[in-house]
C-alpha positions as CSV (number, residue, x, y, z in Angstrom):
1,M,0.2,0.1,-0.2
2,Q,3.0,2.0,0.3
3,A,3.8,1.4,-3.2
4,V,0.8,3.1,-4.0
5,W,0.7,6.2,-2.1
6,V,3.7,6.7,-3.3
7,A,2.8,6.1,-6.5
8,L,-0.2,8.4,-6.3
9,I,2.2,10.6,-4.6
10,V,4.6,10.7,-8.2
11,A,1.1,11.2,-10.1
12,V,-0.2,14.0,-8.1
13,A,3.4,15.8,-8.3
14,A,3.8,14.6,-12.2
15,M,0.1,16.4,-12.6
16,M,0.5,19.6,-10.4
17,G,4.2,20.5,-11.6
18,P,2.3,21.4,-15.3
19,L,-0.9,23.0,-13.8
20,L,1.4,25.3,-11.4
21,L,2.9,26.2,-14.2
22,A,0.1,27.1,-16.2
23,R,-1.0,29.4,-13.3
24,Q,2.3,30.7,-13.0
25,Q,1.9,31.9,-16.9
26,N,-0.9,32.7,-16.2
27,K,-0.3,35.0,-13.4
28,R,2.2,36.2,-15.6
29,Q,0.2,36.9,-18.9
30,D,-2.2,38.6,-16.4
31,V,0.6,40.8,-15.2
32,I,1.9,41.9,-18.6
33,A,-1.9,41.9,-20.0
34,A,-2.4,44.4,-17.5
35,Q,0.8,46.5,-17.9
36,A,-0.2,46.7,-21.1
37,A,-3.3,48.0,-21.1
38,K,-2.0,50.3,-18.3
39,A,0.6,51.7,-21.3
40,A,-2.1,51.8,-23.5
41,E,-3.5,54.2,-21.1
42,L,-1.0,56.0,-21.0
43,L,-0.6,56.2,-24.6
44,K,-4.1,57.3,-25.0
45,I,-3.5,60.1,-22.1
46,D,-0.3,60.9,-23.4
47,N,-2.0,61.2,-27.2
48,K,-4.6,62.8,-26.3
49,R,-2.6,66.0,-23.9
50,V,-0.6,66.6,-27.5
51,A,-3.9,66.9,-29.4
52,D,-4.9,69.1,-27.1
53,Q,-1.6,71.5,-27.3
54,A,-1.9,71.0,-31.2
55,A,-5.2,72.7,-31.7
56,E,-4.4,75.0,-28.7
57,A,-1.1,75.8,-30.7
58,A,-3.3,76.0,-34.1
59,K,-5.4,78.3,-32.2
60,L,-3.0,80.7,-31.3
61,L,-1.4,80.3,-34.4
62,L,-4.6,81.3,-36.4
63,V,-5.1,84.8,-33.4
64,A,-1.4,85.5,-34.8
65,N,-1.8,84.6,-38.4
66,E,-5.3,86.5,-38.2
67,R,-3.6,90.2,-35.7
68,V,-0.9,90.3,-38.2
69,A,-2.8,90.4,-41.8
70,Q,-4.8,93.6,-39.9
71,Q,-1.9,94.8,-39.1
72,T,-0.5,94.6,-42.5
73,E,-3.7,95.5,-44.0
74,A,-3.7,99.0,-41.5
75,A,-0.1,99.4,-42.7
76,D,-0.7,99.1,-46.4
77,R,-3.8,101.5,-45.9
78,A,-1.9,103.9,-44.4
79,T,0.6,103.3,-46.7
80,Q,-1.3,103.9,-49.4
81,A,-2.5,107.2,-48.0
82,K,0.4,108.1,-47.9
83,L,1.6,107.6,-50.9
84,E,-1.6,109.0,-52.4
85,Q,-0.7,112.5,-50.7
86,I,2.6,112.3,-52.2
87,H,1.6,111.8,-55.5
88,V,-0.9,114.4,-54.9
89,L,1.9,117.0,-53.5
90,V,4.5,116.6,-56.5
91,N,1.3,116.6,-59.2
92,S,0.9,119.6,-57.5
93,N,4.3,121.2,-57.4
94,L,4.8,119.8,-61.0
95,T,1.6,121.1,-62.1
96,E,2.1,124.7,-60.5
97,A,6.3,124.6,-61.9
98,Q,4.6,123.6,-65.9
99,E,2.2,126.9,-65.2
100,R,4.7,129.1,-64.3
101,E,6.8,127.8,-66.9
102,L,4.4,128.9,-69.3
103,A,3.1,131.7,-68.1
104,A,6.8,132.8,-68.3
105,M,7.1,131.4,-72.0
106,K,4.0,133.5,-73.2
107,A,5.0,136.3,-71.7
108,M,8.8,136.0,-73.2
109,L,7.3,135.9,-76.5
110,V,5.4,138.6,-76.6
111,S,8.7,140.0,-75.7
112,M,10.4,138.4,-78.6
113,R,7.4,139.0,-81.1
114,E,7.9,142.8,-79.8
115,V,11.6,143.3,-80.8
116,V,11.0,141.5,-83.7
117,A,8.1,143.9,-84.2
118,L,10.3,147.2,-83.6
119,S,13.4,145.9,-85.5
120,R,11.1,145.8,-89.0
121,K,9.5,149.3,-87.5
122,L,13.2,150.5,-87.4
123,E,13.9,148.8,-91.2
124,A,16.2,146.0,-89.8
125,E,15.6,142.1,-90.5
126,P,15.7,140.8,-86.7
127,A,18.4,137.9,-86.6
128,P,17.0,134.7,-88.2
129,E,18.0,133.2,-84.4
130,S,15.8,135.4,-82.8
131,L,12.7,134.1,-85.6
132,S,13.7,130.5,-84.6
133,Q,13.8,131.3,-81.1
134,I,10.5,132.8,-81.3
135,V,9.2,129.4,-83.0
136,S,11.0,127.2,-80.9
137,T,9.3,129.1,-77.4
138,E,5.7,129.1,-79.6
139,Q,6.6,125.1,-80.3
140,R,7.3,124.9,-76.2
141,I,4.0,127.0,-75.1
142,S,2.0,123.9,-77.6
143,V,3.1,121.7,-75.7
144,L,2.8,122.6,-71.9
145,E,-0.7,123.6,-73.2
146,R,-1.6,120.0,-74.3
147,N,0.2,118.8,-70.8
148,L,-1.5,120.8,-68.8
149,A,-4.8,120.2,-70.1
150,H,-4.3,116.6,-70.1
151,K,-3.5,116.5,-66.2
152,Q,-6.6,119.1,-65.7
153,A,-8.2,116.0,-67.8
154,Q,-6.6,113.2,-65.3
155,T,-7.5,115.6,-62.3
156,I,-11.4,115.4,-63.3
157,K,-11.4,111.6,-63.9
158,A,-9.1,111.0,-60.6
159,N,-11.8,113.7,-58.9
160,K,-15.6,111.6,-59.9
161,K,-13.8,108.2,-59.3
162,V,-13.6,109.5,-55.5
163,L,-16.7,110.6,-55.8
164,E,-18.6,107.8,-56.6
């Protein structure tokens, strides 16, 4: 009977070894699975945190871009206004200079014609250079009058656009 007990103990020990080993493996697998689940949860939390930070950065970038666009637009409007003022001043000064030149040319032409008339009255023929200078002055007066008329027409057009 002792042999039966020994055989029984050996048999139970032989069966228990694999069962205990399987149970230990199951415990290890449970621990590994729990660790993997915890790691997955931490990764999920970290991914959400990174996504939230990226969304916040995108919002801040959008706000910054809108602010830069507004500032750029305001600076552009100010620059355009200043350029328009400069353009008006330059045109005004140039027009005034051309008007003064036209008046001076007309006065000079009158004087030149009087000198020629006086020369002829004194029965002296005027110098050819004087006559050619009269022709040049008349041509310059014609050019100035055309330029000033064109500027005046452009100013009228621009003023109409501003009023529209």
